[in-house]
All heavy atoms as an XYZ file, in Angstrom:
864
protein
N      87.145    128.828     80.927
C      87.666    127.459     81.015
C      88.824    127.416     82.004
O      89.720    128.241     81.971
C      88.130    126.993     79.639
C      88.583    125.570     79.625
S      88.882    125.051     77.932
C      90.085    123.827     78.211
N      88.798    126.440     82.885
C      89.843    126.302     83.894
C      91.049    125.595     83.296
O      90.930    124.807     82.365
C      89.306    125.498     85.078
C      88.159    126.172     85.784
S      87.480    125.144     87.096
C      88.791    125.234     88.292
N      92.216    125.867     83.863
C      93.433    125.211     83.409
C      93.474    123.777     83.913
O      92.941    123.443     84.959
C      94.657    125.971     83.910
C      94.945    127.206     83.115
C      96.310    127.788     83.453
O      97.256    127.010     83.678
O      96.409    129.006     83.493
N      94.148    122.942     83.163
C      94.286    121.532     83.512
C      95.368    121.377     84.580
O      96.442    121.950     84.460
C      94.673    120.712     82.262
C      94.930    119.266     82.630
C      93.603    120.819     81.204
N      95.063    120.626     85.614
C      96.049    120.298     86.642
C      96.848    119.111     86.110
O      96.342    117.985     86.035
C      95.329    119.936     87.942
C      96.244    119.765     89.109
N      97.074    118.672     89.244
C      96.449    120.547     90.187
C      97.755    118.783     90.364
N      97.397    119.917     90.963
N      98.069    119.365     85.706
C      98.857    118.348     85.011
C      99.147    117.121     85.881
O      99.134    116.000     85.389
C     100.161    118.952     84.495
C      99.949    120.008     83.430
S      98.946    119.429     82.040
C      99.973    118.130     81.404
N      99.405    117.321     87.160
C      99.668    116.184     88.037
C      98.464    115.271     88.152
O      98.588    114.046     88.134
N      97.274    115.874     88.267
C      96.050    115.071     88.348
C      95.807    114.333     87.038
O      95.385    113.178     87.039
C      94.851    115.956     88.679
C      94.851    116.458     90.097
C      93.697    117.398     90.374
O      92.977    117.813     89.467
N      93.529    117.743     91.642
N      96.094    115.005     85.930
C      95.952    114.360     84.629
C      96.896    113.168     84.524
O      96.499    112.075     84.120
C      96.240    115.363     83.500
C      96.313    114.789     82.092
C      95.003    114.131     81.702
C      96.682    115.892     81.109
N      98.132    113.367     84.920
C      99.131    112.299     84.898
C      98.661    111.115     85.743
O      98.670    109.967     85.297
C     100.468    112.833     85.412
C     101.588    111.829     85.611
C     101.982    111.205     84.278
C     102.783    112.509     86.257
N      98.241    111.400     86.960
C      97.788    110.329     87.850
C      96.573    109.611     87.277
O      96.497    108.375     87.305
C      97.455    110.897     89.227
C      97.012    109.831     90.207
C      96.716    110.376     91.593
O      96.512    111.590     91.751
O      96.674    109.546     92.522
N      95.628    110.355     86.736
C      94.408    109.764     86.191
C      94.742    108.790     85.049
O      94.218    107.679     85.001
C      93.465    110.871     85.701
C      92.133    110.365     85.226
C      91.128    111.475     84.951
N      91.597    112.413     83.942
C      91.760    113.716     84.149
N      91.509    114.252     85.321
N      92.173    114.502     83.167
N      95.640    109.190     84.171
C      96.015    108.336     83.041
C      96.717    107.071     83.532
O      96.412    105.960     83.092
C      96.899    109.106     82.037
C      97.516    108.171     81.007
C      96.094    110.204     81.350
N      97.640    107.230     84.482
C      98.382    106.086     85.013
C      97.433    105.110     85.705
O      97.506    103.897     85.506
C      99.496    106.553     85.969
C     100.597    107.262     85.162
C     100.065    105.392     86.772
C     101.624    107.982     86.019
N      96.523    105.633     86.513
C      95.568    104.770     87.233
C      94.614    104.087     86.251
O      94.285    102.911     86.412
C      94.776    105.580     88.250
C      95.622    106.292     89.269
C      95.778    105.517     90.521
N      96.493    106.321     91.504
C      97.441    105.842     92.258
N      97.794    104.582     92.170
N      98.057    106.609     93.123
N      94.162    104.845     85.248
C      93.231    104.289     84.269
C      93.868    103.126     83.514
O      93.206    102.149     83.199
C      92.801    105.380     83.287
C      91.717    104.983     82.340
C      91.296    106.172     81.494
C      90.190    105.804     80.537
N      89.797    106.952     79.716
N      95.149    103.225     83.242
C      95.867    102.157     82.548
C      96.224    101.006     83.492
O      96.707     99.975     83.040
C      97.143    102.704     81.901
C      96.884    103.555     80.682
C      98.198    104.020     80.077
C      97.977    104.698     78.755
N      98.255    103.823     77.627
N      96.029    101.204     84.799
C      96.313    100.155     85.776
C      97.797     99.871     85.940
O      98.179     98.739     86.231
N      98.617    100.897     85.770
C     100.063    100.717     85.847
C     100.561    100.721     87.278
O     100.012    101.418     88.132
C     100.760    101.830     85.053
C     100.400    101.885     83.576
C     100.977    103.133     82.937
C     100.892    100.645     82.865
N     101.603     99.963     87.526
C     102.239     99.929     88.832
C     103.161    101.144     88.943
O     104.071    101.317     88.127
C     103.045     98.633     88.970
C     103.722     98.521     90.304
O     104.588     99.321     90.645
N     103.338     97.512     91.052
N     102.925    101.965     89.927
C     103.665    103.216     90.059
C     105.140    102.969     90.368
O     106.016    103.659     89.845
C     102.995    104.127     91.105
C     101.639    104.572     90.549
C     103.861    105.331     91.434
C     100.762    105.311     91.487
N     105.426    101.979     91.185
C     106.829    101.672     91.497
C     107.590    101.246     90.252
O     108.712    101.696     90.012
C     106.913    100.566     92.548
O     106.368    101.007     93.769
N     106.976    100.399     89.447
C     107.630     99.944     88.216
C     107.793    101.084     87.222
O     108.831    101.203     86.565
C     106.833     98.802     87.593
C     106.904     97.516     88.379
C     106.027     96.419     87.804
O     105.596     96.539     86.634
O     105.774     95.448     88.524
N     106.774    101.928     87.106
C     106.856    103.071     86.202
C     107.964    104.019     86.640
O     108.725    104.528     85.814
C     105.518    103.802     86.127
C     105.476    105.034     85.231
C     105.864    104.689     83.796
C     104.089    105.662     85.271
N     108.055    104.248     87.948
C     109.101    105.130     88.471
C     110.481    104.600     88.088
O     111.345    105.370     87.640
C     108.974    105.264     89.989
N     110.685    103.301     88.234
C     111.966    102.698     87.850
C     112.222    102.878     86.356
O     113.340    103.179     85.949
C     111.994    101.209     88.206
C     112.132    100.936     89.673
C     112.102     99.448     89.942
C     112.047     99.182     91.431
N     111.884     97.756     91.750
N     111.183    102.712     85.555
C     111.316    102.837     84.109
C     111.758    104.237     83.697
O     112.591    104.389     82.811
C     109.982    102.492     83.402
O     109.621    101.160     83.743
C     110.099    102.617     81.904
N     111.194    105.259     84.361
C     111.559    106.637     83.997
C     112.760    107.145     84.782
O     113.201    108.273     84.582
C     110.373    107.621     84.121
C     109.267    107.261     83.157
C     109.847    107.711     85.527
N     113.315    106.309     85.680
C     114.555    106.654     86.367
C     114.410    107.560     87.576
O     115.301    108.340     87.886
N     113.265    107.444     88.266
C     113.058    108.227     89.490
C     112.547    107.289     90.579
O     112.227    106.136     90.308
C     112.052    109.394     89.279
C     112.559    110.367     88.240
C     110.675    108.877     88.898
N     112.450    107.809     91.801
C     111.877    106.987     92.855
C     110.362    107.190     92.908
O     109.823    108.110     92.312
C     112.543    107.254     94.210
C     112.363    108.669     94.690
O     111.312    109.286     94.487
N     113.377    109.211     95.325
N     109.706    106.299     93.613
C     108.240    106.313     93.700
C     107.723    107.625     94.289
O     106.701    108.151     93.868
C     107.805    105.123     94.563
C     106.405    104.703     94.368
C     106.202    103.348     94.999
N     106.489    103.381     96.409
C     105.572    103.163     97.362
N     104.362    102.864     97.038
N     105.910    103.207     98.621
N     108.437    108.156     95.267
C     108.019    109.401     95.908
C     107.954    110.542     94.896
O     107.069    111.382     94.951
C     108.991    109.724     97.058
C     108.730    110.991     97.803
C     107.368    111.232     98.425
N     106.559    110.133     98.810
C     105.221    110.144     98.777
N     104.552    111.187     98.366
N     104.540    109.102     99.164
N     108.888    110.569     93.945
C     108.872    111.601     92.903
C     107.581    111.527     92.095
O     106.985    112.560     91.768
C     110.065    111.456     91.959
O     111.262    111.729     92.632
N     107.152    110.309     91.790
C     105.902    110.150     91.038
C     104.740    110.767     91.810
O     103.957    111.524     91.249
C     105.616    108.666     90.779
C     106.604    107.966     89.879
S     106.603    108.547     88.169
C     104.963    108.109     87.660
N     104.659    110.458     93.105
C     103.568    111.003     93.904
C     103.669    112.521     94.037
O     102.657    113.216     94.060
C     103.518    110.335     95.288
C     103.038    108.915     95.202
C     103.916    107.858     95.372
C     101.712    108.627     94.921
C     103.487    106.546     95.268
C     101.269    107.327     94.818
C     102.154    106.294     94.991
O     101.714    105.001     94.877
N     104.880    113.036     94.117
C     105.056    114.486     94.154
C     104.559    115.114     92.870
O     103.933    116.173     92.886
C     106.523    114.857     94.395
C     106.979    114.545     95.798
O     106.182    114.371     96.720
N     108.282    114.440     95.985
N     104.829    114.479     91.737
C     104.362    115.010     90.458
C     102.841    115.041     90.391
O     102.263    115.947     89.809
C     104.910    114.174     89.299
C     106.379    114.333     89.076
C     107.179    115.350     89.524
C     107.245    113.446     88.380
N     108.484    115.143     89.142
C     108.544    113.978     88.432
C     107.041    112.244     87.714
C     109.630    113.360     87.840
C     108.129    111.624     87.116
C     109.406    112.185     87.180
N     102.185    114.070     91.010
C     100.720    114.052     91.009
C     100.145    115.309     91.665
O      99.049    115.739     91.340
C     100.173    112.818     91.737
C     100.483    111.506     91.071
C     100.388    110.336     91.800
C     100.864    111.425     89.742
C     100.654    109.110     91.216
C     101.142    110.202     89.144
C     101.027    109.043     89.892
N     100.871    115.893     92.588
C     100.394    117.088     93.282
C     100.741    118.389     92.586
O     100.282    119.450     92.999
N     101.519    118.326     91.527
C     101.956    119.533     90.822
C     100.933    119.961     89.769
O     100.551    119.169     88.918
C     103.306    119.302     90.138
C     104.437    119.009     91.090
C     104.817    120.222     91.923
O     104.773    121.352     91.401
O     105.163    120.029     93.097
N     100.541    121.237     89.812
C      99.608    121.757     88.805
C     100.283    121.873     87.441
O      99.657    121.670     86.401
C      99.064    123.115     89.242
N     101.561    122.198     87.438
C     102.335    122.322     86.199
C     103.529    121.380     86.263
O     104.219    121.333     87.274
C     102.845    123.753     86.007
C     101.721    124.740     85.794
O     100.850    124.461     84.950
O     101.721    125.786     86.466
N     103.753    120.660     85.193
C     104.899    119.761     85.109
C     105.770    120.182     83.937
O     105.269    120.647     82.918
C     104.449    118.311     84.896
C     103.689    117.670     86.043
C     103.139    116.310     85.617
C     104.594    117.505     87.252
N     107.067    120.013     84.102
C     107.984    120.322     83.011
C     107.683    119.409     81.832
O     107.327    118.248     82.005
C     109.433    120.129     83.456
C     109.868    121.108     84.510
C     111.298    120.846     84.917
C     111.708    121.817     86.017
N     113.052    121.535     86.500
N     107.862    119.943     80.642
C     107.586    119.170     79.427
C     108.422    117.904     79.384
O     107.953    116.852     78.939
C     107.843    120.026     78.190
N     109.652    117.964     79.873
C     110.526    116.796     79.858
C     109.975    115.642     80.675
O     110.128    114.473     80.296
N     109.330    115.965     81.787
C     108.735    114.925     82.633
C     107.607    114.231     81.877
O     107.543    113.006     81.816
C     108.219    115.524     83.963
C     109.385    116.016     84.813
C     107.370    114.506     84.725
C     108.977    116.815     86.031
N     106.716    115.029     81.290
C     105.604    114.441     80.549
C     106.088    113.635     79.347
O     105.547    112.577     79.047
C     104.630    115.524     80.079
C     103.628    116.007     81.111
C     102.731    117.080     80.521
C     102.794    114.867     81.648
N     107.111    114.126     78.669
C     107.653    113.401     77.512
C     108.207    112.045     77.941
O     107.976    111.028     77.290
C     108.743    114.213     76.835
C     108.228    115.402     76.062
C     109.347    116.271     75.507
O     110.485    115.789     75.370
O     109.070    117.446     75.227
N     108.943    112.051     79.046
C     109.544    110.817     79.551
C     108.467    109.794     79.900
O     108.539    108.632     79.516
C     110.371    111.155     80.796
C     111.528    110.277     81.049
C     112.304    110.828     82.232
C     113.751    110.433     82.121
N     114.538    110.864     83.252
N     107.451    110.248     80.624
C     106.376    109.345     81.036
C     105.533    108.942     79.830
O     105.146    107.784     79.691
C     105.517    109.985     82.139
C     106.361    110.147     83.401
C     104.275    109.146     82.416
C     105.700    110.900     84.505
N     105.276    109.889     78.958
C     104.495    109.616     77.755
C     105.125    108.492     76.946
O     104.440    107.586     76.477
C     104.393    110.891     76.923
O     103.543    110.710     75.824
N     106.439    108.539     76.807
C     107.139    107.486     76.086
C     107.095    106.156     76.812
O     106.946    105.102     76.194
N     107.195    106.197     78.138
C     107.216    104.969     78.934
C     105.864    104.257     78.941
O     105.803    103.030     78.980
C     107.642    105.274     80.369
N     104.778    105.023     78.887
C     103.451    104.400     78.948
C     102.731    104.432     77.604
O     101.584    104.023     77.504
C     102.566    105.046     80.045
C     102.236    106.498     79.715
C     103.221    104.923     81.400
C     101.236    107.136     80.672
N     103.408    104.952     76.581
C     102.842    105.033     75.238
C     101.496    105.753     75.260
O     100.459    105.180     74.921
C     102.716    103.633     74.633
C     102.381    103.702     73.149
O     102.807    104.667     72.475
O     101.680    102.794     72.662
N     101.529    107.025     75.700
C     100.298    107.805     75.809
C     100.548    109.248     75.394
O     101.555    109.838     75.761
C      99.781    107.775     77.254
C      98.468    108.443     77.414
N      97.285    107.799     77.141
C      98.143    109.691     77.785
C      96.290    108.639     77.354
N      96.777    109.788     77.750
N      99.619    109.811     74.634
C      99.691    111.210     74.205
C      98.796    112.043     75.125
O      97.574    111.940     75.062
C      99.236    111.332     72.753
C      99.279    112.755     72.231
O      99.793    113.652     72.940
O      98.804    112.970     71.103
N      99.417    112.861     75.977
C      98.657    113.657     76.946
C      97.930    114.849     76.315
O      97.066    115.436     76.933
C      99.585    114.172     78.056
C      99.986    113.102     79.017
C     101.185    112.427     78.852
C      99.177    112.757     80.073
C     101.568    111.433     79.727
C      99.533    111.758     80.959
C     100.736    111.089     80.783
N      98.278    115.205     75.101
C      97.688    116.401     74.501
C      96.177    116.275     74.331
O      95.456    117.264     74.401
C      98.342    116.717     73.154
O      98.106    115.682     72.228
N      95.670    115.057     74.149
C      94.228    114.873     73.995
C      93.481    115.264     75.268
O      92.477    115.968     75.222
C      93.914    113.424     73.623
C      94.553    112.914     72.338
C      94.301    111.421     72.172
C      94.055    113.700     71.145
N      93.974    114.819     76.413
C      93.318    115.154     77.682
C      93.504    116.613     78.054
O      92.633    117.204     78.678
C      93.851    114.286     78.824
C      93.387    112.866     78.805
C      94.338    111.972     78.024
O      95.341    112.456     77.489
O      94.061    110.780     77.940
N      94.625    117.184     77.692
C      94.891    118.577     78.049
C      93.834    119.480     77.442
O      93.353    120.411     78.072
C      96.307    118.999     77.608
C      97.338    118.261     78.448
C      96.485    120.501     77.704
C      98.768    118.423     77.983
N      93.409    119.156     76.231
C      92.441    120.006     75.543
C      90.997    119.678     75.884
O      90.118    120.499     75.664
C      92.655    119.922     74.032
C      94.003    120.423     73.623
N      94.399    121.728     73.786
C      95.061    119.772     73.094
C      95.640    121.869     73.363
N      96.074    120.695     72.946
N      90.737    118.506     76.444
C      89.346    118.135     76.717
C      89.074    117.804     78.178
O      88.021    117.298     78.509
C      88.961    116.929     75.854
O      89.703    115.802     76.255
N      90.026    118.084     79.072
C      89.880    117.704     80.470
C      88.786    118.511     81.163
O      88.602    119.688     80.925
C      91.207    117.909     81.199
O      91.075    117.532     82.538
N      88.087    117.846     82.060
C      87.047    118.499     82.851
C      87.572    118.747     84.257
O      88.045    117.831     84.896
C      85.813    117.604     82.916
O      84.899    118.097     83.858
N      87.486    119.991     84.700
C      87.905    120.322     86.062
C      86.728    120.847     86.877
O      86.869    121.770     87.662
C      89.031    121.370     86.031
C      90.377    120.735     85.744
O      90.608    119.595     86.103
N      91.241    121.464     85.089
N      85.564    120.244     86.695
C      84.400    120.671     87.462
C      84.617    120.338     88.931
O      85.346    119.397     89.261
C      83.144    119.969     86.947
O      83.192    118.601     87.265
N      83.973    121.068     89.842
C      84.130    120.786     91.275
C      83.752    119.348     91.638
O      84.406    118.725     92.467
C      83.183    121.787     91.944
C      83.062    122.901     90.961
C      83.173    122.257     89.610
N      82.708    118.804     91.005
C      82.292    117.437     91.300
C      83.366    116.439     90.877
O      83.667    115.489     91.589
C      80.971    117.094     90.583
C      79.787    117.909     91.034
C      79.703    119.278     90.340
O      80.427    119.514     89.343
O      78.940    120.112     90.814
N      83.930    116.667     89.703
C      84.975    115.778     89.201
C      86.198    115.825     90.108
O      86.755    114.802     90.472
C      85.355    116.155     87.771
C      86.507    115.346     87.254
C      86.310    114.048     86.837
C      87.793    115.870     87.222
C      87.362    113.278     86.386
C      88.850    115.112     86.780
C      88.633    113.813     86.353
O      89.680    113.066     85.927
N      86.616    117.024     90.487
C      87.794    117.169     91.340
C      87.565    116.531     92.704
O      88.472    115.921     93.262
C      88.168    118.645     91.484
C      88.669    119.311     90.202
C      88.902    120.801     90.431
C      89.922    118.645     89.683
N      86.343    116.650     93.239
C      86.034    116.029     94.529
C      86.143    114.509     94.425
O      86.689    113.853     95.315
C      84.631    116.427     94.992
N      85.663    113.945     93.329
C      85.753    112.493     93.168
C      87.212    112.063     93.014
O      87.607    111.010     93.500
C      84.930    112.014     91.965
O      85.537    112.390     90.750
N      88.025    112.871     92.344
C      89.442    112.570     92.199
C      90.151    112.612     93.541
O      91.027    111.797     93.818
C      90.109    113.540     91.224
C      89.696    113.337     89.792
C      90.054    111.956     89.294
O      91.194    111.546     89.355
N      89.065    111.224     88.819
N      89.775    113.575     94.397
C      90.383    113.673     95.727
C      90.048    112.449     96.570
O      90.902    111.933     97.281
C      89.945    114.951     96.431
C      90.606    116.181     95.847
O      91.671    116.089     95.237
N      89.979    117.325     96.014
N      88.813    111.965     96.483
C      88.434    110.757     97.220
C      89.233    109.559     96.718
O      89.730    108.757     97.506
C      86.929    110.489     97.092
C      86.070    111.351     97.996
C      84.633    110.866     98.008
N      83.992    110.911     96.701
C      83.455    111.986     96.151
N      83.471    113.132     96.787
N      82.890    111.922     94.963
N      89.377    109.443     95.412
C      90.143    108.334     94.840
C      91.604    108.432     95.250
O      92.239    107.425     95.557
C      90.021    108.335     93.317
N      92.137    109.656     95.289
C      93.531    109.845     95.682
C      93.731    109.444     97.134
O      94.741    108.836     97.477
C      93.956    111.292     95.478
C      95.410    111.493     95.912
C      95.924    112.867     95.693
N      96.008    113.130     94.296
C      95.802    114.316     93.754
N      95.514    115.324     94.503
N      95.899    114.482     92.465
N      92.778    109.771     98.008
C      92.890    109.375     99.410
C      92.941    107.857     99.535
O      93.771    107.316    100.266
C      91.712    109.913    100.226
C      91.784    111.412    100.458
O      92.860    112.008    100.258
O      90.748    111.995    100.842
N      92.064    107.165     98.816
C      92.059    105.703     98.842
C      93.386    105.151     98.345
O      93.956    104.241     98.947
C      90.930    105.150     97.980
C      89.554    105.431     98.551
O      89.459    105.812     99.744
O      88.565    105.279     97.806
N      93.872    105.699     97.255
C      95.139    105.233     96.680
C      96.305    105.536     97.612
O      97.234    104.736     97.725
C      95.386    105.872     95.313
C      94.480    105.353     94.229
C      94.642    103.870     93.976
O      95.776    103.375     93.971
O      93.612    103.200     93.781
N      96.272    106.689     98.269
C      97.339    107.055     99.189
C      97.476    106.004    100.278
O      98.568    105.514    100.556
C      97.075    108.428     99.810
C      98.009    108.732    100.960
C      99.298    109.199    100.722
C      97.618    108.526    102.280
C     100.169    109.454    101.763
C      98.484    108.784    103.327
C      99.751    109.250    103.065
O     100.624    109.501    104.103
N      96.350    105.633    100.898
C      96.405    104.674    101.995
C      96.770    103.281    101.502
O      97.495    102.540    102.179
C      95.093    104.669    102.777
C      94.961    105.934    103.564
C      94.070    106.933    103.359
C      95.793    106.355    104.658
N      94.293    107.954    104.258
C      95.336    107.626    105.072
C      96.871    105.790    105.327
C      95.922    108.325    106.120
C      97.457    106.495    106.372
C      96.979    107.741    106.758
N      96.309    102.922    100.324
C      96.688    101.635     99.752
C      98.200    101.594     99.515
O      98.870    100.627     99.882
C      95.943    101.396     98.439
C      96.272    100.054     97.802
C      95.552     99.865     96.499
C      96.515    100.258     95.413
N      96.038    100.114     94.070
N      98.733    102.665     98.913
C     100.171    102.712     98.636
C     100.986    102.763     99.925
O     102.056    102.163    100.014
C     100.510    103.905     97.749
C      99.982    103.734     96.342
O      99.866    102.577     95.882
O      99.680    104.750     95.703
N     100.487    103.461    100.919
C     101.154    103.526    102.217
C     101.228    102.127    102.833
O     102.269    101.716    103.351
C     100.384    104.483    103.132
C     100.954    104.684    104.480
C     101.884    105.833    104.456
C     102.278    106.208    105.861
N     103.421    107.070    105.861
N     100.128    101.393    102.751
C     100.064    100.035    103.279
C     101.062     99.123    102.560
O     101.806     98.371    103.191
C      98.636     99.501    103.135
C      98.455     98.072    103.556
C      98.497     97.712    104.897
C      98.249     97.081    102.616
C      98.335     96.401    105.292
C      98.081     95.759    102.997
C      98.123     95.429    104.339
O      97.959     94.121    104.720
N     101.095     99.214    101.237
C     102.024     98.397    100.457
C     103.459     98.733    100.808
O     104.302     97.843    100.970
C     101.755     98.563     98.946
C     100.417     97.907     98.590
C     102.884     97.971     98.115
C      99.925     98.214     97.201
N     103.754    100.017    100.958
C     105.104    100.449    101.321
C     105.508     99.867    102.672
O     106.618     99.355    102.838
C     105.172    101.975    101.353
C     106.569    102.483    101.616
O     107.514    102.018    100.943
O     106.716    103.361    102.504
N     104.603     99.922    103.642
C     104.899     99.367    104.963
C     105.103     97.853    104.901
O     105.996     97.314    105.561
C     103.784     99.716    105.949
C     103.726    101.179    106.374
C     102.447    101.448    107.169
C     104.947    101.556    107.183
N     104.295     97.166    104.108
C     104.474     95.720    103.950
C     105.830     95.389    103.331
O     106.498     94.438    103.750
C     103.362     95.140    103.074
C     102.012     94.930    103.730
C     100.993     94.438    102.703
C     102.094     93.944    104.882
N     106.234     96.191    102.337
C     107.536     95.959    101.708
C     108.665     96.158    102.714
O     109.605     95.369    102.767
C     107.718     96.900    100.513
C     106.838     96.553     99.333
C     106.837     97.617     98.256
O     107.382     98.729     98.472
O     106.276     97.350     97.176
N     108.576     97.209    103.514
C     109.609     97.459    104.522
C     109.634     96.361    105.578
O     110.695     95.916    106.004
C     109.401     98.821    105.184
C     109.800     99.962    104.283
C     110.019    101.197    105.090
N     109.031    102.194    104.701
C     108.692    103.223    105.430
N     109.223    103.415    106.609
N     107.820    104.105    105.001
N     108.454     95.919    106.000
C     108.355     94.854    106.988
C     108.974     93.569    106.444
O     109.731     92.884    107.130
C     106.887     94.631    107.360
C     106.662     93.532    108.362
C     107.067     93.678    109.679
C     106.039     92.349    107.983
C     106.865     92.667    110.604
C     105.830     91.334    108.895
C     106.245     91.502    110.208
O     106.038     90.495    111.114
N     108.682     93.270    105.197
C     109.240     92.085    104.558
C     110.765     92.160    104.498
O     111.449     91.167    104.743
C     108.662     91.942    103.149
O     109.183     90.819    102.513
N     111.302     93.344    104.198
C     112.747     93.536    104.185
C     113.349     93.268    105.556
O     114.375     92.597    105.687
C     113.101     94.970    103.783
C     113.255     95.190    102.319
C     113.654     96.619    102.008
O     114.453     97.227    102.769
O     113.167     97.139    101.003
N     112.698     93.790    106.591
C     113.185     93.576    107.959
C     113.165     92.110    108.342
O     114.096     91.612    108.968
C     112.361     94.405    108.949
C     112.575     95.911    108.900
C     111.561     96.616    109.803
C     113.990     96.264    109.320
N     112.113     91.417    107.963
C     112.044     89.987    108.251
C     113.165     89.239    107.531
O     113.754     88.327    108.086
C     110.687     89.415    107.833
C     109.498     89.774    108.715
C     108.220     89.191    108.129
C     109.704     89.282    110.136
N     113.428     89.631    106.293
C     114.498     89.008    105.529
C     115.861     89.229    106.175
O     116.684     88.329    106.208
N     116.081     90.397    106.734
C     117.347     90.694    107.398
C     117.503     89.905    108.688
O     118.605     89.538    109.067
C     117.465     92.186    107.672
C     117.700     93.006    106.431
C     117.771     94.485    106.744
C     117.942     95.293    105.468
N     117.966     96.723    105.726
N     116.398     89.639    109.380
C     116.460     88.876    110.618
C     116.862     87.434    110.365
O     117.524     86.820    111.172
C     115.086     88.890    111.324
C     114.843     90.129    112.112
C     113.534     90.034    112.881
O     112.658     89.237    112.555
N     113.400     90.866    113.888
N     116.451     86.882    109.221
C     116.749     85.496    108.908
C     118.176     85.311    108.407
O     118.666     84.199    108.338
C     115.764     84.937    107.876
C     114.380     84.783    108.434
N     114.094     83.929    109.458
C     113.216     85.371    108.104
C     112.813     84.004    109.743
N     112.243     84.880    108.926
N     118.843     86.391    108.030
C     120.224     86.297    107.520
C     121.242     86.141    108.599
O     121.271     86.249    109.665
C     120.571     87.529    106.684
C     119.751     87.597    105.410
O     119.262     86.538    104.971
O     119.598     88.696    104.868
Protein backbone atom coordinates (compact mmCIF):
# COMPACT_ATOMS: atom_id res chain seq x y z
CA UNK A 1 0.00 0.00 0.00
CA UNK A 2 1.33 3.41 -0.97
CA UNK A 3 1.49 6.30 1.48
CA UNK A 4 -1.05 9.09 1.23
CA UNK A 5 0.20 12.37 -0.21
CA UNK A 6 -1.17 14.73 2.42
CA UNK A 7 -1.04 17.87 0.27
CA UNK A 8 -3.03 16.19 -2.50
CA UNK A 9 -5.52 14.93 0.06
CA UNK A 10 -5.88 18.43 1.49
CA UNK A 11 -6.39 19.95 -1.95
CA UNK A 12 -8.87 17.26 -2.99
CA UNK A 13 -11.03 17.83 0.10
CA UNK A 14 -10.96 21.62 -0.29
CA UNK A 15 -11.85 21.44 -4.00
CA UNK A 16 -14.56 18.84 -3.39
CA UNK A 17 -16.18 21.15 -0.84
CA UNK A 18 -15.95 24.03 -3.35
CA UNK A 19 -14.15 26.29 -0.89
CA UNK A 20 -12.48 29.53 -1.86
CA UNK A 21 -8.78 29.10 -1.21
CA UNK A 22 -8.14 32.79 -0.56
CA UNK A 23 -10.89 32.93 2.05
CA UNK A 24 -9.74 29.69 3.67
CA UNK A 25 -6.17 31.00 3.82
CA UNK A 26 -7.39 34.11 5.64
CA UNK A 27 -9.42 31.97 8.03
CA UNK A 28 -6.41 29.85 9.02
CA UNK A 29 -4.14 32.91 9.18
CA UNK A 30 -1.83 32.32 6.21
CA UNK A 31 -1.50 33.70 2.71
CA UNK A 32 -2.88 31.98 -0.38
CA UNK A 33 0.60 30.97 -1.55
CA UNK A 34 1.09 28.96 1.66
CA UNK A 35 -2.05 26.98 0.85
CA UNK A 36 -0.74 26.13 -2.60
CA UNK A 37 2.65 25.20 -1.15
CA UNK A 38 0.93 22.81 1.25
CA UNK A 39 -0.82 21.13 -1.68
CA UNK A 40 2.60 20.11 -2.98
CA UNK A 41 3.81 18.67 0.33
CA UNK A 42 3.70 14.88 0.75
CA UNK A 43 3.77 15.28 4.55
CA UNK A 44 2.11 18.06 6.50
CA UNK A 45 2.56 18.93 10.14
CA UNK A 46 -0.31 17.78 12.32
CA UNK A 47 -0.92 21.37 13.42
CA UNK A 48 -1.60 22.45 9.84
CA UNK A 49 -4.15 19.70 9.29
CA UNK A 50 -5.79 20.39 12.65
CA UNK A 51 -6.11 24.09 11.84
CA UNK A 52 -7.62 23.43 8.42
CA UNK A 53 -9.75 20.57 9.71
CA UNK A 54 -11.34 22.90 12.22
CA UNK A 55 -11.84 25.67 9.66
CA UNK A 56 -13.60 23.44 7.13
CA UNK A 57 -15.21 21.04 9.61
CA UNK A 58 -13.64 17.92 8.10
CA UNK A 59 -12.00 14.81 9.57
CA UNK A 60 -9.04 13.85 7.36
CA UNK A 61 -8.48 10.52 9.09
CA UNK A 62 -11.15 8.84 6.95
CA UNK A 63 -9.37 9.65 3.68
CA UNK A 64 -5.94 8.87 5.09
CA UNK A 65 -6.96 5.27 5.66
CA UNK A 66 -8.92 4.77 2.44
CA UNK A 67 -7.15 7.01 -0.09
CA UNK A 68 -6.31 5.64 -3.52
CA UNK A 69 -2.94 6.55 -4.99
CA UNK A 70 -3.18 4.56 -8.21
CA UNK A 71 -1.24 5.96 -11.19
CA UNK A 72 -4.50 6.69 -13.04
CA UNK A 73 -5.93 8.59 -10.09
CA UNK A 74 -2.75 10.62 -9.60
CA UNK A 75 -2.64 11.47 -13.32
CA UNK A 76 -6.20 12.77 -13.18
CA UNK A 77 -5.34 14.82 -10.08
CA UNK A 78 -2.34 16.35 -11.88
CA UNK A 79 -4.55 17.38 -14.81
CA UNK A 80 -7.07 18.94 -12.42
CA UNK A 81 -4.26 20.73 -10.58
CA UNK A 82 -2.95 22.18 -13.85
CA UNK A 83 -6.42 23.53 -14.68
CA UNK A 84 -6.81 24.97 -11.20
CA UNK A 85 -3.32 26.49 -11.29
CA UNK A 86 -4.08 28.47 -14.44
CA UNK A 87 -7.52 29.48 -13.19
CA UNK A 88 -6.02 30.74 -9.92
CA UNK A 89 -3.20 32.48 -11.79
CA UNK A 90 -5.78 34.25 -13.96
CA UNK A 91 -7.82 35.33 -10.93
CA UNK A 92 -4.69 36.60 -9.19
CA UNK A 93 -3.75 38.68 -12.24
CA UNK A 94 -7.27 40.09 -12.47
CA UNK A 95 -7.16 41.07 -8.80
CA UNK A 96 -3.81 42.82 -9.27
CA UNK A 97 -5.04 44.57 -12.41
CA UNK A 98 -8.14 45.75 -10.58
CA UNK A 99 -5.96 47.12 -7.78
CA UNK A 100 -3.85 49.04 -10.29
CA UNK A 101 -6.91 50.50 -11.94
CA UNK A 102 -8.21 51.57 -8.54
CA UNK A 103 -4.93 53.33 -7.77
CA UNK A 104 -5.02 55.19 -11.08
CA UNK A 105 -8.45 56.63 -10.29
CA UNK A 106 -7.31 57.93 -6.88
